[in-house]
C-alpha positions in Angstrom: -50.6 -37.1 39.8 -51.4 -36.9 43.3 -49.0 -35.2 46.0 -48.6 -38.4 47.8 -47.6 -40.2 44.7 -45.1 -37.3 43.8 -43.5 -37.2 47.1 -43.0 -41.2 47.0 -41.9 -41.3 43.3 -39.2 -38.2 44.1 -37.7 -39.8 46.6 -37.1 -43.3 44.9 -35.7 -41.5 42.6 -33.4 -39.3 44.7 -32.6 -42.7 46.5 -31.8 -44.4 43.5 -29.8 -41.4 41.8 -27.4 -40.9 44.4 -26.2 -44.9 45.0 -26.1 -44.7 40.8 -23.9 -41.5 41.3 -21.7 -42.2 44.3 -21.7 -45.8 43.9 -21.1 -46.2 40.5 -18.6 -42.6 40.3 -16.7 -44.1 42.9 -16.2 -47.5 41.2 -14.6 -44.8 38.2 -12.6 -42.4 40.0 -11.3 -44.7 42.5 -10.1 -47.7 39.9 -12.5 -49.9 41.2 -10.8 -49.9 44.7 -12.7 -52.3 47.0 -12.8 -49.8 50.0 -14.3 -47.0 48.5 -16.8 -49.0 46.5 -17.9 -50.6 49.5 -17.9 -47.4 51.8 -19.4 -45.5 48.7 -22.1 -47.8 48.1 -23.0 -48.6 51.6 -23.0 -45.0 52.9 -24.8 -43.6 50.0 -27.8 -45.9 50.7 -27.8 -45.9 54.8 -27.7 -42.0 54.4 -30.8 -41.9 52.0 -32.6 -44.6 53.7 -32.3 -42.2 57.0 -33.1 -39.1 54.7 -35.7 -40.9 53.0 -37.1 -43.8 54.2 -40.0 -42.0 56.0 -41.3 -41.0 52.8 -41.1 -43.8 50.4 -39.8 -46.5 52.4 -36.6 -46.1 51.0 -36.2 -49.4 48.7 -34.2 -47.7 46.0 -34.4 -50.7 44.5 -36.2 -53.2 42.3 -35.3 -56.3 44.1 -36.6 -54.6 47.5 -39.9 -53.5 46.0 -40.4 -56.8 44.6 -40.2 -58.6 47.9 -42.6 -55.9 49.5 -44.8 -57.0 46.8 -44.5 -60.4 47.0 -45.6 -60.0 50.8 -48.5 -57.8 50.3 -46.7 -54.6 51.4 -47.1 -52.8 48.6 -49.7 -52.7 45.7 -49.4 -53.9 42.5 -49.7 -50.0 41.2 -47.6 -48.6 43.7 -44.7 -50.9 43.0 -45.4 -49.9 38.9 -44.6 -46.1 40.1 -41.3 -47.7 42.2 -39.9 -49.5 39.6 -40.2 -46.7 36.8 -38.9 -43.6 39.3 -36.0 -46.2 40.4 -34.9 -47.4 37.1 -35.3 -43.3 36.1 -33.0 -42.3 38.9 -30.3 -44.6 37.9 -30.6 -43.7 34.2 -30.5 -40.1 35.1 -27.4 -40.7 36.9 -25.8 -42.5 34.6 -26.1 -39.9 31.8 -24.5 -37.2 34.2 -21.2 -39.6 35.1 -21.2 -40.4 31.3 -21.2 -36.9 30.4 -18.7 -35.8 33.3 -16.4 -38.4 32.5 -16.4 -40.2 29.1 -15.6 -43.3 28.0 -13.7 -45.5 28.3 -14.0 -44.6 32.3 -17.2 -44.7 32.2 -17.4 -48.3 31.9 -15.9 -48.6 35.3 -20.0 -47.7 36.7 -21.2 -50.8 34.6 -21.0 -54.2 37.0 -19.3 -56.9 35.3 -17.7 -60.4 35.9 -14.2 -61.3 36.9 -13.2 -64.8 37.0 -16.8 -66.8 37.5 -18.2 -67.5 34.5 -22.4 -66.3 34.4 -24.1 -69.1 36.0 -21.8 -69.0 39.1 -22.3 -65.1 38.9 -25.9 -65.2 39.2 -25.7 -67.2 42.2 -23.4 -64.3 43.8 -25.7 -61.7 43.2 -28.7 -63.9 44.4 -26.8 -64.6 47.8 -25.9 -60.7 48.3 -29.1 -60.1 47.4 -30.6 -62.0 50.2 -28.4 -60.9 52.6 -29.4 -57.2 51.7 -33.3 -57.7 51.2 -33.1 -60.4 54.8 -31.5 -57.3 56.5 -34.0 -54.8 55.5 -36.6 -57.6 56.9 -35.2 -57.5 60.1 -34.7 -54.1 61.0 -36.9 -51.9 59.1 -40.1 -54.2 58.7 -40.2 -56.7 61.7 -41.4 -54.6 64.5 -39.7 -56.8 67.0 -36.0 -56.2 65.4 -33.5 -53.3 65.5 -35.1 -49.6 66.1 -36.2 -48.3 62.9 -34.1 -45.2 63.3 -30.6 -47.1 62.9 -32.0 -49.5 59.9 -30.3 -47.4 57.6 -26.8 -48.0 59.0 -27.3 -51.8 59.5 -28.7 -52.1 56.2 -25.7 -49.5 54.9 -23.3 -52.0 56.3 -25.0 -55.2 54.8 -24.1 -53.8 51.4 -20.5 -52.5 52.1 -19.8 -56.8 53.3 -21.5 -57.7 50.5 -19.0 -55.5 47.9 -16.5 -56.8 50.3 -16.4 -60.1 49.0 -19.0 -60.1 45.7 -17.6 -57.0 44.0 -14.3 -58.6 42.7 -16.3 -61.3 41.5 -20.0 -59.4 39.7 -19.3 -56.2 40.7 -22.2 -56.7 43.7 -25.0 -54.8 41.8 -27.7 -56.2 44.4 -30.1 -54.0 42.4 -31.3 -54.2 39.0 -31.4 -50.5 38.5 -27.9 -50.5 39.7 -27.2 -52.4 36.5 -29.4 -50.9 34.4 -28.7 -47.3 34.3 -24.9 -47.8 33.2 -25.7 -50.0 31.2 -28.3 -48.2 28.9 -26.1 -45.4 28.9 -23.3 -47.3 28.0 -24.6 -50.0 25.3 -22.6 -52.4 27.2 -24.7 -55.2 28.7 -22.0 -58.1 29.4 -23.8 -60.9 30.9 -26.7 -58.7 32.0 -29.6 -61.4 32.7 -27.3 -62.1 35.9 -28.2 -58.5 37.3 -31.9 -58.9 36.9 -32.4 -62.7 37.4 -30.2 -63.1 40.4 -31.2 -60.1 42.5 -35.0 -60.7 41.7 -34.6 -64.6 43.2 -32.7 -63.6 46.1 -34.7 -60.6 47.2 -38.0 -63.2 46.7 -36.6 -65.8 48.6 -35.6 -63.5 51.6 -39.1 -61.5 52.1 -40.9 -64.6 51.5 -39.2 -66.6 53.8 -38.7 -64.0 56.3 -42.5 -63.3 55.8 -43.8 -67.0 56.3 -41.0 -67.9 59.4 -40.9 -64.6 61.4 -44.0 -62.3 60.4 -46.7 -64.7 59.3 -48.8 -65.3 62.1 -47.1 -63.0 64.2 -45.4 -64.5 66.6 -45.9 -64.0 70.8 -44.0 -61.0 72.2 -40.3 -61.8 72.9 -39.8 -62.5 76.9 -38.8 -59.1 78.5 -41.3 -57.0 76.3 -44.9 -55.2 76.8 -45.8 -56.7 73.4 -47.6 -53.3 73.1 -47.7 -50.1 71.2 -46.2 -51.7 68.0 -48.4 -51.3 64.9 -48.0 -53.6 61.9 -45.4 -52.6 59.4 -47.0 -51.0 56.4 -45.8 -50.3 53.0 -44.5 -47.1 53.7 -42.0 -48.8 55.9 -37.8 -48.0 55.9 -36.5 -50.4 53.3 -33.5 -50.0 51.4 -31.2 -50.9 48.2 
């Protein structure tokens, strides 16, 4: 493995580990307090995007990587490495939480449905992930969007507001790795498919829709700007989970 590949894989591993350890851990120790969970998840990703986004793009979420792959912003081989790193980071974080907190408390890290059926749960996860991936493309990919320096803040806040609404319904995973790690370690897979199908579809709709509407072909410069000095976004541009 060359040094560049190792760098991006470690960044994706660490960022995803942070999300599961802090986001899942907050769900356990706070007794699913919605404010604690929303802030822990949003701050974890916001900080990791700011810290590591310039290294790997800061995906930390297989659904975001799928969005980048579907729009040609990352190669299939690189996407595969990202997915392995993300799922491995999520699993390792879940193993440590499981060792620290034991059952049944650890089940607080596993996203679960509450008050709705699986079909509605899948739609909730689709919509929440759509918002997240749309925020990634609008702030971290689109060269006309917000300054990339604040992309982490914007993406983190999107995750927090998603959790405020979706957390009580589905656990607001928005991220297959966020579900996979705790599910694998606990052996508890309640309606697991919705946490893979929903985010994948939401990520694809947001990524392909934003690409088609706003990035291909590249629109003319916004009035009042020079239209110069902005490079096209590439696979390494900052994203998030």
